[in-house]
Structure formats: C-alpha cells, structure tokens
N, C-alpha and C positions, 0 to 999 in steps of 0.2 A: 504493499499499499503506499502510495507515494503520500509525503507531507507537503504541507501548504507552502513551505520554502521550496518544494521541488516542483511545484506547479508553474512551467515556463512553455510561453509561447514562442514558437520559434519561427523563422521566417518562411519556410516551407508550410507552416501551419494557417499563417493570415489570410490565404485567400481563401481556404475552404470557411475559414470563420466568416470572411467577409462575404462570402456567398449566402448565408444565412440573412445578411441585411441588404444584399446586392442580387438578387435570384436569378437574374439574368448571367450572373459570371458562373452559375453551376455548369454551364455546357462547355465551359473553358477549360473545367477543371480534370486532373487526370481520375480516372476510374478507382483507382487503388485505395482513396481517401477522403472522408468528409468529415464537418465538423464534428460529427459523432465519434469518430476515430480518436481525433484532437481529445474531446471530452473524455474518452474512456482512458486514454493514457493518462490524462493530468490525474482522473479520479483513483486509478488503479496502476499505474507504472507500467502497464502492458502497451509496448508500442505494435504498430502495424509490422506485420513480418515483412523481410526485405522482398522485393520484387527484381524483374528483370532489367527495370531501368537504372535501379539503385546499384544492382551488382556490376553490370556495365560500367557506370561513373567511377566505382571504386576501383575497377581493374585498370582503367586508362587514366586515374589521376594522374602518376606520374609524368605520363606522355602529355596531358593537357598542361600541368606546370611547366614543363620544358619548352613546349610549344609558344605558350604566352610569354615565358621569358625571352626566346628567341626572336620572336617576330612582333610582339607588341612592347614590352616594357619589363622593368623589374617587380618581382613577386617577393613579399616577405611573408612568413609564417613562422609561429614557434615550433622549436623542435618538439615535436610529440612521441610519445610511445607508441607500440602498434596497438590500432583500436582505439586510440584515444581522440577525445575530441575537445577543442578549446571553445570556451564560450565567453562573448560580449554581450554585458548587460546595459539596458539603456539607462541613463544615468539618472530618470526620475521613475521609471516604471521598472521594478526589479523582475517582475514577471514577463518584461520583452524582452526577447534574447535572439541572437543568432549565433550560427557559427560559420562565420566567412571561410571562402578557400584562399584569401590571402589579402594582404594589403601592398601597397607602393613601396612602403618603408615601413621600418621600426615605428610603432607609436610614438608620437600620435601621427596616423597616416593623412593623406588625402584623398585616397581612393581606395574602395573596396570592390574584390574581385571576386567573382562566381566562375563556377565551370560546369557545363550540362554536355549532356551526349544526348541525341535526338534521330530518332528515325528519319530517313529522307523522306520519307510520306509526311512527315509533320513539316516540312520546309515551308510550303504553303501559308502556314500560320505567321512566318516570320517574314518582315521586311528585309529590303537590302542590307548588305553588311555595311555595316559603319554607321548604322543610322540607330534611332531610338523606337523604332518600331517592332515591337515584341509581345508575346501573348500576354492577356492581363497578368494572367497568375505569374508569371516571371516579373513582369513589372512591380507588382506589389512584393514580390520576396526582395528585388532590388531596394525599394523604397523602406522597407522594415529594416534590411541591414544597414542602410544609410543612417536611419534614426538612430539604431542601435550602436552605431561606430561611429557618430556624430561626425560625418562626414560628408563631402558637398556632391561627390561622383562616385558612380559605380560602373565596371566594366564586366561584361558576360561574355566569356567566350565558349561557344557552341560547337560541338564536333558532330556535323552529320553523316550518318552515313547507313549500313545494313546490317542487322544480325545474322550472323550465321552459325557454322559450328566448324572446328579443326577436323582433323583427319580421326581424332579419340573422340569426337562427339563433344567435347568441351565447347561452350560458348565462346562465340568472337565476336566483335564489332569491327567491320571494314570500313574505316575512316574514308570518306568520301571527299569532305569538305569542310573547312573551319572559317567560322565568320565570328568578329567581336561587335557586339552591341554595346551600347551606352545608356546610362540614365543621369540625370541631374536630379539633385533633391529638391522635390515640390513638397512644400509644407503643408498646403492645403489636403494633398493626399496623404501625408504623413500623420496628420492629426486624425483624419476620417480614420485612417487604419487602426491608429493606438485606441480611439473612441471604440471601435467595434471590437478590439482585444478587451478593454475596460467593459464592455456591456457584457461580453460573453464571461467575462470572469465574473460578475455579480449576478448575471442571471442563469449561468450554469454550473459553474464549478462551485462557487461558494454554496450555492443553493443545494447542489446535488442533483439538480432536475437535468435529464438529458435535453439536448436540443433536439429540435422537430425535423431529423433527418436520420435515415437509416447509415448504420456503420458498413464499411465495406469489408471489415474484419472481427473477427470474434464475437461472432454474431450471437453465440450462445451463451458464451461467458457475459456478453454485453446486458443481456436478458435478464440472465441470473441476478446478474450485479443490482440491476433495479426491481428486480422480483417479479418480472412478467413473463407469461407464458408463450406469448404469440406476438405478432406486430401489431394486429387490432388492439391488443392490451396495451404495447409502446404506444400506439396513439393517444389513447386515453391519459397513460401516463404523462404523457408530452403536453397535452392541452389542460392537465387538472391545474 
C-alpha cells in the first residue's frame, strides 16, 4: 500500500488525468493506460505492467542518448544504478513529479529532453521535424516536465520505425528515421494541467473514490479494491 507521500503524478500520467476534464483528449491516449490506472497505482502502489512500447524504449535508450548527443546537443543525466529512476519534484506541488531523460547541462538546466520510439504508422500524428507539432499527450508531457524542472524549453527526440524479431525470435525495432520536436513553456497550459492534477488528487485520491473510467490493467484487483463485483456496480460506486 502506498502512503500519501508516495502518491506522485508523473509526466506520463497527466494526459490520462486531463482526459477526465477534456474528454476529447481520450481519443489521443494510448490504450494501455487511463486515469483509473493512475488512481489504482496511487492507491495501491501497483503500476500497470510493462508494454511493448516501454520495453522498446528501454532497449534503445542508450542508442537514443548517443543519437541526441551526436546530432542535437549535450545531454546530462545523473549516474544511476540499473533499474533506478531519478525524480524531479515541482517546487510548489510535491505530488507533481517527472523523470526526465536528460538536461542540457548539470542543474540548473535551460532545457529538458525526452526520448520516444514510435511505430512508422504513427508518423501521421506528428508534424514536420524541427517543429512543435506533436500529439497532444506528448505536448502535455513536455509541459509537465518543464513545470517540474522549472525550465523554459523542451526537446523530444523521436525514433520512428518498425517492430520485428531477430533470428531467435527476440523483439527488435528497426529505426527508419529520427526527428526532434520542441516545445516552449506555456504558463496557461501549465496552470491548467496543475489544476487538473490538484482536482484529481482532491476528488479521487484523497477521497479514495475511483475516477469514472475503466482501468486498462489489474481489472479484477481494481474491482476487489473498491468492493464491487461488476462494471455495473463500478458505475454505481463512481456516481455515488
């Protein structure tokens, strides 16, 4: 069971939370995570299981870092033990955090950097390389990271490619293209997202009431946690 001090909203959580208050955003969200998954992790400490996109990103992390350093600019991150994450907290809201992939220099930085891998079929969701035209959920992630890190700019390096397997059947990702996108700090967007985060904490986390969406994972454990036996009962519990 997680404690109140453990309950943090990260940069990959905020778009799921924002979709509760901006329903049109739901269509842009990945299928493996909803606000209910975020709530369940905050309440129980059980995170969603890894998915192919996450595994792909971890496998290619070192290559993406080298690509950024070679073709874009300097990239700094603290020395971490294997499977260890670093966490940056917002200066006012201790529940708002991010785990950035890097800074342009040792703190205090000017720029925060994130890395992503995307299927070639997702390319239509992105604008031209070198622009700030990116899918809303990634725009929100960068905005959250800039708020937590207190920087004015963010870079997002994206590797587009195809998932396949090697001769032994192990997963592979063939990178076909890379592109860098950027974002500048938008204080209006930042305050809106922080407002959503605070509402989520007050409406659902501190009260223990589940948000009005289904989780993508741990569905049996989710129902057991809130004491219902069916999704119909879940709707009743959420509307009570």
